[in-house]
TORZA-487486 format. One line per 2 residues: number of its first residue (from 1); their letters; for each residue x, z, y of N, C-alpha, C. Coordinates in steps of 0.2 Angstrom, whole numbers. Layout:
N
NUM> A> X,Z,Y,X,Z,Y,X,Z,Y  ...
//
This chain:
499
1> XX> 40,-617,464,44,-615,469,49,-609,467  55,-611,470,60,-608,469,61,-602,469
3> XX> 66,-598,471,68,-591,474,71,-592,480  74,-600,481,78,-598,487,72,-600,492
5> XX> 66,-605,492,62,-607,495,56,-600,496  54,-596,492,50,-591,493,55,-585,497
7> XX> 62,-585,497,64,-579,501,65,-583,510  64,-588,510,66,-591,515,60,-592,520
9> XX> 54,-590,518,48,-588,523,50,-582,527  46,-579,534,47,-577,539,43,-571,534
11> XX> 44,-568,531,40,-562,528,39,-556,533  42,-555,537,42,-549,541,36,-552,544
13> XX> 32,-559,547,26,-556,551,20,-551,547  21,-553,542,15,-547,536,18,-540,533
15> XX> 24,-539,540,26,-532,539,19,-526,538  16,-527,543,10,-522,541,5,-523,538
17> XX> 4,-529,535,1,-528,528,4,-527,523  11,-528,522,13,-526,517,14,-516,517
19> XX> 15,-516,522,16,-509,523,7,-506,521  3,-509,522,-5,-504,521,-5,-505,512
21> XX> -3,-513,511,-4,-514,502,1,-508,501  9,-507,499,13,-504,497,9,-495,499
23> XX> 6,-492,502,2,-486,502,-1,-485,500  -5,-490,500,-15,-491,496,-12,-490,489
25> XX> -7,-493,486,-5,-491,478,-2,-488,477  3,-485,481,6,-478,479,2,-474,479
27> XX> -4,-473,484,-9,-468,485,-12,-467,478  -14,-473,476,-18,-475,469,-15,-471,464
29> XX> -9,-474,461,-5,-472,457,-3,-464,455  -3,-459,464,-4,-453,464,-9,-450,462
31> XX> -15,-455,463,-21,-451,463,-24,-451,455  -19,-455,452,-20,-456,446,-17,-452,442
33> XX> -12,-449,442,-8,-444,440,-8,-435,442  -12,-436,449,-13,-428,449,-18,-426,446
35> XX> -18,-419,445,-25,-415,441,-30,-415,443  -33,-414,441,-42,-416,443,-42,-410,449
37> XX> -40,-404,450,-40,-397,453,-37,-398,461  -32,-404,459,-27,-403,465,-31,-405,472
39> XX> -27,-402,477,-29,-404,483,-27,-412,486  -33,-416,485,-32,-422,488,-30,-424,497
41> XX> -28,-417,500,-27,-416,506,-21,-422,508  -15,-419,505,-9,-421,507,-10,-430,503
43> XX> -15,-433,501,-14,-441,500,-17,-443,507  -22,-439,512,-25,-442,516,-18,-442,523
45> XX> -14,-435,523,-7,-436,527,-3,-442,525  -5,-445,518,4,-449,516,-1,-456,519
47> XX> -8,-457,519,-11,-462,523,-11,-464,530  -10,-457,533,-11,-458,541,-1,-461,541
49> XX> 3,-458,537,9,-460,538,9,-468,539  5,-470,535,7,-478,531,2,-481,537
51> XX> -3,-478,540,-7,-482,545,-1,-482,552  2,-478,553,4,-476,558,12,-481,558
53> XX> 15,-482,552,22,-487,551,17,-494,552  12,-496,550,10,-501,551,8,-502,557
55> XX> 6,-497,563,6,-498,568,11,-501,573  19,-495,571,26,-497,575,25,-507,571
57> XX> 25,-507,567,29,-514,566,20,-517,570  16,-519,572,12,-521,574,13,-522,582
59> XX> 14,-516,584,19,-516,590,24,-518,591  28,-518,587,36,-521,590,33,-530,589
61> XX> 27,-531,587,28,-538,585,24,-542,593  21,-538,597,19,-537,603,25,-543,607
63> XX> 20,-550,610,26,-555,614,28,-558,607  28,-559,601,30,-565,599,27,-571,599
65> XX> 31,-575,597,29,-581,595,26,-582,591  19,-589,591,17,-592,585,20,-593,579
67> XX> 18,-588,573,22,-590,566,18,-591,562  21,-595,556,15,-596,552,19,-596,543
69> XX> 14,-596,538,17,-593,534,11,-596,528  15,-597,522,10,-599,517,7,-605,518
71> XX> 12,-611,519,10,-616,521,4,-617,525  6,-613,532,1,-612,537,-5,-607,535
73> XX> -7,-605,530,-14,-601,528,-14,-593,532  -8,-592,534,-8,-585,536,-3,-586,545
75> XX> -6,-581,550,-3,-585,556,-1,-577,559  4,-577,562,4,-571,567,4,-575,574
77> XX> 0,-573,578,-2,-574,584,-6,-567,588  -5,-569,595,-7,-564,598,-14,-560,598
79> XX> -18,-568,596,-26,-565,595,-27,-558,590  -22,-561,582,-22,-558,579,-18,-548,580
81> XX> -13,-551,583,-11,-544,584,-17,-539,589  -19,-543,595,-23,-540,598,-28,-534,591
83> XX> -33,-540,588,-37,-536,587,-35,-531,578  -30,-533,577,-24,-528,571,-23,-521,576
85> XX> -20,-521,582,-20,-515,585,-29,-511,583  -33,-513,586,-40,-508,586,-39,-507,580
87> XX> -41,-510,574,-42,-509,567,-38,-504,565  -31,-504,566,-25,-498,565,-27,-490,566
89> XX> -29,-492,575,-29,-486,576,-38,-482,575  -43,-489,574,-47,-484,571,-47,-484,566
91> XX> -44,-487,562,-42,-480,553,-41,-473,553  -36,-475,558,-31,-469,560,-36,-462,562
93> XX> -42,-463,566,-46,-459,567,-51,-458,561  -52,-463,559,-57,-462,552,-54,-458,547
95> XX> -47,-460,546,-44,-454,542,-44,-448,544  -41,-445,548,-41,-439,552,-47,-435,551
97> XX> -53,-440,554,-59,-437,551,-60,-436,545  -60,-438,539,-60,-438,533,-55,-433,529
99> XX> -52,-431,531,-45,-425,529,-50,-419,526  -54,-416,529,-59,-412,527,-66,-410,525
101> XX> -67,-420,525,-74,-418,525,-77,-419,517  -80,-414,516,-88,-415,513,-84,-414,505
103> XX> -77,-409,504,-75,-411,498,-79,-409,492  -84,-404,488,-89,-406,486,-93,-411,484
105> XX> -96,-412,491,-100,-418,489,-95,-427,488  -89,-427,487,-86,-431,486,-81,-430,481
107> XX> -83,-432,474,-79,-429,467,-72,-433,467  -72,-437,469,-66,-442,467,-64,-445,475
109> XX> -60,-437,478,-58,-440,486,-54,-445,487  -48,-445,481,-42,-448,481,-44,-456,483
111> XX> -48,-457,477,-53,-465,478,-53,-466,488  -57,-461,490,-57,-464,496,-53,-466,502
113> XX> -46,-463,501,-43,-464,506,-39,-470,502  -37,-473,498,-34,-480,495,-39,-485,496
115> XX> -47,-483,496,-50,-489,498,-51,-490,503  -50,-484,508,-50,-486,516,-43,-492,518
117> XX> -40,-490,514,-32,-494,518,-34,-499,514  -39,-500,510,-39,-509,506,-44,-511,510
119> XX> -48,-507,512,-53,-511,517,-51,-513,525  -47,-509,525,-40,-510,533,-38,-516,531
121> XX> -35,-518,525,-30,-523,524,-34,-529,523  -40,-529,521,-45,-536,521,-46,-537,528
123> XX> -49,-533,532,-49,-535,542,-42,-537,543  -38,-535,543,-30,-538,545,-29,-544,541
125> XX> -30,-546,538,-31,-551,533,-36,-557,537  -43,-555,538,-48,-557,542,-44,-561,549
127> XX> -40,-555,552,-39,-557,558,-33,-564,559  -29,-562,555,-21,-566,554,-24,-576,550
129> XX> -30,-573,545,-30,-579,541,-32,-588,545  -28,-591,544,-31,-600,546,-32,-603,540
131> XX> -33,-601,536,-39,-604,530,-43,-601,529  -47,-606,526,-54,-603,524,-53,-599,518
133> XX> -50,-600,512,-49,-596,506,-47,-588,508  -40,-589,511,-38,-582,512,-42,-577,517
135> XX> -45,-582,522,-51,-579,525,-57,-576,522  -60,-581,517,-64,-576,511,-61,-571,509
137> XX> -54,-571,504,-51,-565,503,-52,-559,508  -50,-561,511,-49,-555,516,-58,-551,518
139> XX> -62,-556,519,-70,-555,520,-72,-549,513  -69,-551,507,-72,-550,504,-68,-541,501
141> XX> -62,-541,501,-59,-536,501,-61,-531,507  -64,-531,511,-66,-529,516,-72,-526,515
143> XX> -74,-532,513,-83,-530,509,-83,-525,506  -80,-529,499,-81,-525,491,-79,-517,492
145> XX> -73,-514,496,-70,-509,497,-76,-505,502  -79,-507,506,-84,-504,511,-92,-504,502
147> XX> -93,-507,500,-99,-507,493,-96,-497,492  -90,-497,489,-88,-493,484,-89,-487,490
149> XX> -87,-487,497,-86,-481,497,-92,-479,501  -98,-483,502,-102,-482,504,-105,-479,499
151> XX> -104,-479,493,-109,-474,485,-105,-469,484  -97,-466,487,-92,-462,485,-97,-456,484
153> XX> -102,-452,487,-106,-446,485,-109,-446,479  -107,-447,472,-111,-449,469,-116,-447,466
155> XX> -118,-440,468,-125,-437,466,-129,-436,472  -126,-440,477,-132,-441,482,-135,-447,482
157> XX> -142,-447,480,-148,-451,480,-147,-456,487  -147,-455,491,-147,-458,498,-139,-463,498
159> XX> -134,-458,495,-128,-462,496,-129,-467,490  -132,-467,484,-133,-472,481,-136,-478,483
161> XX> -144,-477,485,-147,-482,489,-142,-486,493  -139,-483,497,-135,-486,502,-131,-490,500
163> XX> -124,-489,492,-124,-495,490,-124,-498,487  -129,-498,486,-135,-503,481,-137,-506,487
165> XX> -139,-506,493,-143,-510,496,-136,-514,499  -132,-511,500,-126,-514,504,-123,-520,499
167> XX> -122,-519,493,-120,-524,486,-125,-529,487  -129,-530,487,-136,-532,487,-136,-538,492
169> XX> -137,-535,499,-137,-538,505,-132,-543,508  -125,-538,505,-118,-540,507,-118,-549,504
171> XX> -120,-546,496,-117,-553,491,-121,-557,493  -127,-557,498,-133,-563,499,-127,-567,504
173> XX> -128,-562,509,-122,-564,514,-116,-566,515  -113,-566,508,-107,-568,508,-107,-578,503
175> XX> -114,-576,499,-114,-582,496,-117,-587,502  -122,-587,506,-125,-591,512,-116,-594,517
177> XX> -112,-587,518,-105,-589,523,-100,-595,517  -102,-593,509,-98,-598,506,-101,-605,505
179> XX> -109,-605,506,-112,-611,506,-112,-616,510  -110,-611,516,-108,-616,524,-101,-616,524
181> XX> -95,-614,521,-90,-617,519,-90,-623,515  -93,-624,511,-92,-629,504,-94,-635,508
183> XX> -100,-635,513,-101,-640,516,-95,-644,519  -92,-638,524,-84,-640,528,-81,-642,524
185> XX> -80,-639,518,-74,-644,515,-77,-651,513  -83,-649,509,-87,-657,505,-84,-662,512
187> XX> -87,-660,520,-85,-666,523,-78,-666,525  -73,-663,526,-67,-666,529,-62,-664,523
189> XX> -64,-663,518,-58,-661,512,-51,-656,513  -52,-652,520,-48,-648,519,-50,-641,519
191> XX> -45,-636,518,-48,-629,519,-46,-626,525  -38,-626,526,-35,-626,534,-39,-625,540
193> XX> -38,-623,544,-44,-622,549,-41,-628,555  -36,-629,554,-34,-633,559,-33,-642,557
195> XX> -32,-640,553,-34,-649,547,-41,-649,549  -46,-646,548,-52,-647,546,-53,-649,555
197> XX> -52,-645,558,-52,-647,565,-50,-654,569  -45,-654,567,-41,-662,567,-47,-668,564
199> XX> -49,-665,559,-51,-673,559,-59,-672,561  -63,-668,565,-69,-667,565,-72,-673,573
201> XX> -67,-677,572,-68,-684,577,-70,-689,575  -69,-690,567,-67,-694,562,-74,-697,561
203> XX> -76,-704,563,-81,-709,562,-86,-705,557  -84,-705,552,-87,-701,544,-92,-694,548
205> XX> -88,-689,549,-92,-683,552,-98,-685,557  -94,-689,563,-98,-691,568,-105,-693,565
207> XX> -105,-698,561,-112,-699,558,-114,-694,551  -113,-689,551,-114,-683,548,-114,-676,552
209> XX> -116,-675,559,-114,-672,564,-123,-666,560  -127,-670,558,-132,-664,558,-129,-660,552
211> XX> -124,-661,546,-124,-657,541,-117,-653,544  -115,-655,550,-108,-650,551,-114,-643,556
213> XX> -120,-646,558,-123,-642,563,-125,-635,558  -129,-640,552,-130,-633,546,-125,-632,544
215> XX> -121,-633,543,-115,-625,541,-113,-621,545  -113,-624,551,-111,-620,556,-116,-613,556
217> XX> -123,-617,555,-128,-612,555,-127,-604,549  -124,-609,543,-125,-606,536,-119,-600,538
219> XX> -113,-604,541,-108,-597,538,-110,-593,547  -113,-595,551,-115,-589,556,-118,-584,553
221> XX> -125,-588,552,-131,-582,547,-125,-579,544  -121,-579,540,-118,-575,533,-114,-569,537
223> XX> -110,-572,543,-107,-567,548,-109,-564,551  -115,-565,553,-119,-560,557,-121,-555,553
225> XX> -123,-555,548,-123,-549,542,-117,-544,544  -112,-547,546,-107,-542,545,-108,-539,551
227> XX> -108,-540,556,-106,-538,561,-114,-534,563  -118,-535,558,-126,-531,561,-128,-536,567
229> XX> -128,-540,565,-133,-543,571,-140,-545,569  -145,-544,573,-155,-547,573,-153,-550,570
231> XX> -158,-554,566,-163,-550,562,-159,-550,555  -153,-549,556,-151,-548,550,-146,-541,547
233> XX> -148,-536,551,-147,-530,553,-149,-526,549  -155,-525,545,-160,-523,543,-156,-517,536
235> XX> -150,-519,533,-147,-513,531,-143,-510,532  -142,-511,539,-138,-504,543,-141,-497,544
237> XX> -147,-497,544,-150,-490,547,-150,-485,539  -150,-487,532,-148,-487,527,-142,-484,523
239> XX> -137,-490,524,-131,-489,523,-127,-482,528  -130,-485,535,-126,-480,539,-130,-471,537
241> XX> -135,-471,536,-138,-466,535,-135,-461,527  -135,-466,522,-131,-464,516,-126,-462,515
243> XX> -121,-467,518,-112,-466,517,-110,-460,520  -106,-458,518,-102,-451,520,-101,-453,527
245> XX> -101,-447,533,-100,-451,539,-95,-453,542  -87,-453,538,-82,-455,541,-82,-463,539
247> XX> -85,-464,533,-87,-472,530,-91,-475,537  -98,-473,539,-101,-474,542,-98,-477,550
249> XX> -93,-470,549,-89,-473,556,-84,-478,555  -81,-480,550,-79,-485,548,-82,-492,550
251> XX> -87,-493,548,-93,-499,545,-93,-498,556  -95,-494,557,-97,-495,565,-92,-498,568
253> XX> -86,-497,568,-80,-499,571,-76,-504,570  -73,-501,562,-68,-506,562,-70,-511,560
255> XX> -75,-511,552,-77,-516,551,-81,-521,554  -85,-519,559,-87,-521,564,-82,-527,569
257> XX> -76,-523,572,-71,-528,576,-69,-532,571  -67,-533,563,-64,-536,559,-70,-545,561
259> XX> -75,-541,560,-82,-547,559,-80,-550,566  -79,-547,572,-81,-551,578,-74,-556,579
261> XX> -70,-552,576,-63,-557,575,-64,-563,570  -65,-562,565,-66,-567,563,-73,-574,565
263> XX> -78,-570,566,-83,-576,570,-77,-580,574  -75,-576,579,-71,-580,585,-65,-583,583
265> XX> -60,-582,578,-54,-587,576,-60,-595,571  -62,-592,567,-67,-597,563,-71,-603,566
267> XX> -78,-601,571,-80,-602,575,-75,-609,580  -73,-605,582,-69,-608,589,-63,-615,585
269> XX> -59,-611,582,-52,-617,581,-59,-622,577  -62,-622,573,-67,-626,567,-70,-630,571
271> XX> -73,-628,575,-80,-631,579,-79,-633,583  -73,-633,587,-72,-634,597,-71,-640,596
273> XX> -71,-646,592,-70,-651,594,-76,-654,590  -80,-651,585,-87,-653,581,-91,-658,586
275> XX> -96,-664,584,-97,-668,587,-106,-659,587  -109,-663,592,-116,-660,591,-122,-666,589
277> XX> -129,-663,593,-132,-667,591,-132,-674,595  -129,-674,599,-128,-681,606,-120,-681,605
279> XX> -119,-688,605,-112,-687,606,-110,-686,615  -114,-683,621,-110,-680,625,-108,-674,627
281> XX> -112,-669,620,-112,-663,619,-111,-661,614  -103,-655,614,-101,-654,606,-104,-649,605
283> XX> -102,-645,600,-108,-642,594,-110,-635,595  -102,-632,599,-103,-628,602,-107,-626,608
285> XX> -107,-633,611,-110,-631,616,-120,-632,614  -121,-635,609,-128,-636,607,-131,-630,606
287> XX> -126,-624,603,-128,-619,597,-127,-614,602  -126,-613,609,-128,-609,614,-133,-606,615
289> XX> -138,-610,616,-144,-605,616,-147,-603,610  -144,-605,603,-146,-600,598,-142,-595,596
291> XX> -137,-594,597,-132,-587,600,-134,-582,605  -137,-587,610,-139,-581,618,-146,-578,613
293> XX> -149,-583,608,-158,-578,608,-158,-572,601  -150,-574,599,-148,-571,594,-145,-563,597
295> XX> -142,-565,602,-137,-559,606,-143,-555,610  -148,-558,613,-156,-555,617,-159,-550,610
297> XX> -161,-555,605,-165,-551,601,-160,-544,598  -154,-547,596,-149,-539,595,-152,-534,598
299> XX> -149,-536,605,-147,-531,610,-157,-526,610  -164,-532,611,-168,-528,610,-172,-524,605
301> XX> -171,-526,600,-172,-525,594,-169,-518,593  -161,-518,594,-156,-512,590,-159,-507,597
303> XX> -160,-506,605,-163,-502,608,-169,-500,606  -174,-504,607,-180,-501,607,-181,-496,596
305> XX> -178,-500,595,-180,-494,587,-178,-490,588  -171,-490,593,-167,-483,592,-171,-477,594
307> XX> -176,-479,596,-179,-475,602,-185,-469,597  -185,-474,594,-191,-469,587,-188,-466,584
309> XX> -180,-464,580,-176,-464,577,-176,-453,578  -176,-450,572,-175,-444,574,-171,-442,568
311> XX> -166,-448,565,-159,-444,561,-154,-448,566  -150,-445,568,-145,-445,571,-141,-451,570
313> XX> -139,-451,559,-134,-457,560,-140,-462,559  -145,-463,559,-151,-472,559,-150,-470,566
315> XX> -149,-468,570,-150,-468,579,-144,-472,580  -140,-468,577,-131,-473,578,-131,-479,577
317> XX> -136,-481,570,-135,-489,568,-138,-493,572  -144,-492,574,-148,-494,579,-145,-496,584
319> XX> -139,-491,588,-137,-491,596,-130,-496,593  -128,-495,585,-123,-501,583,-125,-506,582
321> XX> -131,-509,582,-135,-514,580,-136,-517,589  -137,-513,594,-137,-513,601,-131,-518,605
323> XX> -125,-513,603,-119,-513,605,-116,-520,602  -118,-523,596,-116,-528,594,-120,-535,597
325> XX> -126,-534,599,-129,-537,603,-126,-538,611  -123,-535,614,-117,-532,619,-112,-537,620
327> XX> -108,-537,613,-102,-541,611,-103,-548,610  -109,-551,609,-109,-557,608,-111,-561,614
329> XX> -112,-558,617,-116,-560,625,-107,-565,627  -103,-564,626,-97,-567,628,-96,-574,625
331> XX> -98,-573,616,-99,-580,612,-101,-584,618  -108,-583,619,-113,-588,624,-110,-592,630
333> XX> -105,-586,634,-104,-589,638,-98,-594,636  -93,-592,633,-89,-596,630,-83,-599,638
335> XX> -84,-594,640,-79,-594,647,-72,-592,645  -67,-593,651,-60,-592,650,-60,-583,648
337> XX> -66,-580,649,-65,-571,649,-66,-570,643  -68,-573,640,-72,-574,632,-68,-569,627
339> XX> -61,-570,626,-57,-566,622,-56,-559,627  -54,-559,633,-54,-552,636,-58,-548,635
341> XX> -63,-550,636,-69,-548,636,-72,-544,631  -71,-547,627,-72,-545,619,-68,-539,617
343> XX> -64,-542,619,-57,-536,616,-58,-531,622  -59,-529,627,-60,-523,629,-66,-518,628
345> XX> -71,-524,625,-78,-519,626,-75,-516,618  -72,-519,613,-71,-517,607,-66,-511,609
347> XX> -61,-512,612,-57,-505,613,-61,-501,614  -65,-501,620,-68,-496,624,-74,-493,617
349> XX> -77,-498,614,-80,-494,606,-78,-490,604  -72,-493,602,-67,-488,598,-67,-481,600
351> XX> -65,-477,606,-65,-472,607,-71,-469,608  -77,-472,610,-84,-472,613,-88,-467,606
353> XX> -85,-472,602,-90,-473,595,-89,-467,590  -82,-466,589,-76,-464,585,-77,-457,588
355> XX> -75,-457,593,-74,-449,597,-84,-446,597  -88,-450,597,-98,-448,596,-96,-447,588
357> XX> -96,-450,586,-95,-450,576,-91,-441,574  -88,-441,578,-82,-435,575,-86,-428,577
359> XX> -89,-428,582,-95,-423,585,-100,-422,580  -103,-430,579,-107,-428,573,-104,-425,566
361> XX> -101,-428,564,-98,-424,559,-98,-416,557  -94,-413,563,-94,-407,563,-102,-405,565
363> XX> -107,-404,569,-113,-404,568,-117,-403,560  -115,-410,560,-120,-409,554,-117,-405,546
365> XX> -108,-405,546,-105,-399,544,-106,-392,545  -110,-393,551,-110,-384,551,-118,-382,552
367> XX> -122,-387,552,-129,-386,553,-132,-388,545  -130,-393,543,-130,-395,536,-137,-401,536
369> XX> -139,-403,543,-144,-407,545,-142,-413,550  -144,-418,547,-146,-424,550,-149,-427,556
371> XX> -154,-422,558,-158,-423,564,-155,-422,569  -159,-425,573,-154,-424,582,-157,-416,582
373> XX> -161,-414,581,-164,-407,584,-157,-403,581  -153,-404,578,-147,-402,574,-141,-400,580
375> XX> -144,-405,585,-140,-403,593,-141,-399,596  -149,-394,595,-150,-391,601,-146,-386,601
377> XX> -145,-383,610,-142,-377,610,-133,-380,609  -131,-385,607,-125,-386,607,-118,-383,612
379> XX> -122,-384,618,-118,-382,624,-118,-374,624  -123,-371,623,-122,-362,622,-116,-360,617
381> XX> -118,-365,611,-113,-362,604,-106,-364,606  -105,-371,609,-98,-374,609,-98,-379,615
383> XX> -97,-375,622,-99,-380,629,-94,-383,628  -86,-386,627,-82,-390,626,-84,-394,622
385> XX> -87,-394,618,-89,-400,612,-96,-401,614  -99,-400,619,-107,-403,620,-104,-407,627
387> XX> -99,-405,631,-95,-409,637,-92,-413,633  -89,-414,630,-83,-419,628,-89,-424,624
389> XX> -96,-423,622,-100,-427,618,-104,-431,624  -106,-427,627,-110,-428,631,-107,-436,639
391> XX> -99,-437,636,-94,-440,640,-94,-449,634  -95,-446,625,-96,-452,625,-104,-455,623
393> XX> -108,-451,625,-115,-454,627,-115,-456,633  -112,-456,639,-111,-459,644,-108,-466,645
395> XX> -105,-466,639,-99,-471,641,-104,-477,635  -106,-474,630,-112,-479,626,-118,-483,631
397> XX> -120,-476,633,-127,-481,639,-122,-485,642  -117,-485,647,-114,-488,651,-115,-488,658
399> XX> -114,-479,658,-116,-476,665,-108,-476,667  -108,-479,675,-102,-479,679,-97,-472,678
401> XX> -90,-476,678,-84,-470,677,-83,-470,671  -87,-474,666,-84,-474,659,-83,-479,656
403> XX> -78,-481,649,-76,-486,647,-81,-492,644  -87,-489,644,-92,-492,642,-96,-495,647
405> XX> -97,-492,653,-99,-496,660,-93,-503,662  -88,-503,662,-83,-507,666,-83,-511,659
407> XX> -83,-510,651,-84,-517,647,-90,-520,649  -97,-517,650,-103,-522,650,-103,-524,655
409> XX> -99,-521,660,-100,-524,670,-95,-533,668  -89,-531,665,-86,-535,663,-89,-544,659
411> XX> -95,-540,653,-97,-546,652,-104,-548,656  -107,-544,658,-113,-544,664,-110,-551,669
413> XX> -103,-550,671,-100,-553,676,-101,-561,673  -97,-560,665,-98,-566,661,-103,-571,661
415> XX> -109,-567,658,-115,-572,659,-117,-573,665  -116,-568,670,-117,-573,680,-115,-578,680
417> XX> -106,-577,678,-102,-583,681,-105,-589,677  -107,-588,672,-109,-594,669,-116,-597,668
419> XX> -119,-592,672,-126,-594,676,-131,-593,669  -130,-588,664,-134,-585,660,-139,-580,661
421> XX> -143,-582,666,-147,-576,672,-151,-573,667  -153,-577,660,-158,-572,656,-156,-568,652
423> XX> -149,-569,650,-147,-564,645,-144,-559,647  -143,-559,656,-140,-554,660,-143,-548,661
425> XX> -149,-551,662,-155,-547,662,-156,-545,658  -157,-547,650,-159,-542,645,-153,-537,645
427> XX> -147,-539,648,-141,-532,646,-144,-527,649  -146,-529,657,-148,-522,660,-154,-518,658
429> XX> -159,-522,657,-165,-521,654,-166,-517,648  -162,-518,644,-158,-514,636,-156,-508,638
431> XX> -150,-510,641,-145,-502,644,-151,-497,648  -154,-499,650,-157,-494,654,-162,-491,649
433> XX> -166,-495,644,-168,-492,637,-165,-488,632  -158,-489,632,-155,-485,631,-154,-477,632
435> XX> -153,-477,639,-154,-472,643,-159,-467,638  -163,-468,638,-169,-464,633,-168,-461,626
437> XX> -164,-465,623,-161,-461,617,-155,-458,616  -150,-458,622,-143,-457,623,-145,-449,629
439> XX> -151,-450,630,-151,-443,633,-156,-439,631  -159,-442,626,-162,-437,620,-159,-434,618
441> XX> -152,-435,616,-148,-430,613,-142,-424,618  -143,-429,624,-140,-423,627,-146,-418,631
443> XX> -151,-419,631,-157,-416,632,-158,-409,626  -155,-412,621,-155,-408,614,-150,-401,616
445> XX> -144,-405,618,-138,-399,617,-138,-396,624  -143,-397,630,-140,-393,635,-147,-390,637
447> XX> -152,-395,635,-159,-388,638,-162,-385,633  -160,-388,624,-166,-383,619,-161,-378,618
449> XX> -164,-371,617,-162,-365,612,-159,-367,606  -150,-362,606,-148,-366,598,-152,-359,594
451> XX> -152,-361,587,-157,-357,581,-150,-352,579  -143,-355,582,-138,-350,581,-133,-350,586
453> XX> -131,-346,587,-125,-343,594,-118,-344,591  -117,-345,584,-110,-345,582,-107,-351,583
455> XX> -100,-351,588,-98,-356,590,-95,-362,583  -95,-369,585,-93,-373,580,-84,-375,578
457> XX> -84,-371,573,-76,-372,574,-72,-379,571  -68,-380,575,-66,-387,577,-57,-388,572
459> XX> -59,-391,566,-52,-391,564,-47,-397,569  -39,-395,569,-36,-398,573,-34,-406,572
461> XX> -38,-407,565,-35,-416,565,-42,-419,568  -47,-415,567,-53,-417,572,-52,-416,580
463> XX> -49,-411,582,-48,-411,587,-44,-416,593  -38,-419,588,-34,-424,590,-37,-430,591
465> XX> -44,-429,585,-47,-436,588,-52,-437,592  -55,-431,595,-59,-430,600,-56,-430,608
467> XX> -50,-426,607,-46,-429,614,-43,-435,616  -40,-439,609,-38,-445,612,-41,-449,613
469> XX> -49,-447,610,-54,-454,611,-57,-454,618  -58,-444,621,-62,-444,626,-55,-446,632
471> XX> -51,-445,632,-46,-448,635,-45,-457,635  -44,-460,631,-50,-466,630,-55,-469,635
473> XX> -60,-464,632,-65,-466,637,-66,-466,643  -63,-461,649,-62,-459,654,-57,-462,657
475> XX> -52,-464,653,-46,-466,658,-46,-473,657  -50,-476,652,-53,-484,653,-57,-485,658
477> XX> -63,-480,660,-68,-481,664,-63,-479,671  -59,-474,671,-55,-474,679,-50,-481,681
479> XX> -46,-482,674,-43,-484,678,-42,-491,671  -47,-495,673,-46,-501,666,-41,-507,669
481> XX> -38,-507,672,-33,-509,674,-28,-511,670  -26,-503,669,-21,-501,664,-23,-509,655
483> XX> -27,-508,653,-28,-512,648,-28,-518,648  -32,-519,655,-32,-526,656,-25,-529,657
485> XX> -20,-525,661,-14,-527,662,-10,-529,656  -11,-525,651,-7,-524,645,-9,-531,641
487> XX> -16,-532,641,-20,-537,640,-16,-544,642  -14,-545,649,-15,-548,651,-6,-553,650
489> XX> -2,-546,647,4,-546,647,8,-552,641  3,-545,635,5,-548,627,0,-553,626
491> XX> -7,-555,627,-10,-558,622,-14,-566,627  -11,-570,623,-12,-577,628,-18,-580,621
493> XX> -24,-580,624,-28,-581,620,-28,-589,618  -25,-596,622,-23,-601,620,-20,-602,616
495> XX> -15,-597,612,-14,-597,604,-15,-597,599  -24,-594,600,-26,-597,595,-29,-603,591
497> XX> -27,-608,596,-27,-616,594,-19,-619,593  -14,-615,594,-7,-618,594,-6,-616,588
499> X> -3,-622,582,0,-622,575,7,-623,578
//
C-alpha cells in the first residue's frame, strides 16, 4: 500500500479512537518518567480532557452518512455513534470517581488511568467493527485491560482473586467465542460481517444449517459471559467485590454496554439471513426461545440471589446480572423498537448505576466497610447524599417517575406487542422482588441509627458525578421524550445493515 492510497482513506471517522489512543500512549509515557512519589492526579485530569475531546469528535459525527474504512472492516454509522456516546460519558464519570480513589491501596495509579482508556478504546472498536478480526481485537483489548484493572490493588487478596478468576473465566469465554467464529469462517470463507451475511442463502450453507446454529450458540454463550448473563454470570460477584470501586463501576456499565453493542451488531448482521432448522423459519426466529429462557433465568437468578447479600458490591453485582436480563428482552422480541429500547435503557442505566456507585465509593471510603450496614443512619449524617442515593435506587427498582421505570416500561411494551407474555410477567415479578433488596439499603439509610454523626465529605469531582447522574435519572423519568426525540433525529437503526 503506497502513501497516496493510505492518505486517501477517510481517517476522520476514527478521530475519537485516535484521540483516546494518543492520550493513553502519552499517559503511559508521562507515568514512566514521573517520580514514584509524584501525584498522579494530573494524569487523571489529562485523561478526562482526552475523553471530552473524543466526546466532542463523536458529537460532531451525529447525522453523518455511513462510511467505511480499512477495506470495510471499520465503519461509522448511527449505531456506533449511539453506543460510543454512552461509553465515553460512562468512562468520564468513572475517571471523575477515580481521581482520589484509594491512593494508598493502588500502588501504580498511573497504570489505572491509561488502562481505563485502552479498555474504552476496545469498547469503541467493538461498536464500529464490521469484521470478525477487528471485532475480536476490540473485545480482547477491552477484556485484557479489565483483567489488569481488577487486580490493581496488588496487596489485597480479594483483588488478586478477582483478577485471577476474571482472567480464567474470560479466557474460556473468549475461546468459546473464537471457536464459534471459526465455524462461521469455515462455512462462509469470509470474516467481513456483510460478506458472511450475503452468502448465508448459499445452498451449501443451507445444507449445513445445523453447523450455523451450533456456531450461533457458541458465539452467544461466549458473549453472554461479557454481559454477565445467567448462567454465565458466576464470575461477576467475586470480580465486582475484589475490584477497585471505579473499576467495578466501569465493568457494570461501560463494559456491559460494549458487550450489548457487539451482540446486537454481530448477531443481527451475520445471522439475519441465516437458515434455521426448517426452511420456513430463519435462525433468529428459531433461537428466540433460547434467548428468552436466558433472559428469564438472568432476571430471576440476579434478583433472587441479590436478596441474600450483605456486601453492597456483591449485591450490585447481582443487580447488574438482573439488569442484563431486562436488556436481553428486546433481543427476544426482535421488534422495530429493539435498538431504541436497548439504547434508552442503557442510557438510563448509565446514570442510575454510576450515580449509585459514586455514593457507594464515598460510604466505603468513609466507613472502611463494604457491608450494607455501613449505610446505617446515612440520612442523619449526610441528608443530601441519602436522598440522592434513594433516587438512584428507586430508578434501579423501576419505580415511576424515574429513568429506570421508563426504560423498563418501553421494554415491557415491546414484549407485550410481540406476544411474549411470559417474559413480560417475569419482568414484573422480578422487578417486585428487586424492591426488597433496594429498599433494604434505603431502610438502613433512613431508619437505622448512625454509628457516627460525622458528615461524609463529598469531593467536587464526585459531586459533579452525583449531580449529573441525578439530573439524568430524574430528567429521563419526567421527560423521556427528550432522549427519544434525540434518538429518532440522529440514529437510524437501518444503517446497521447498509454497506
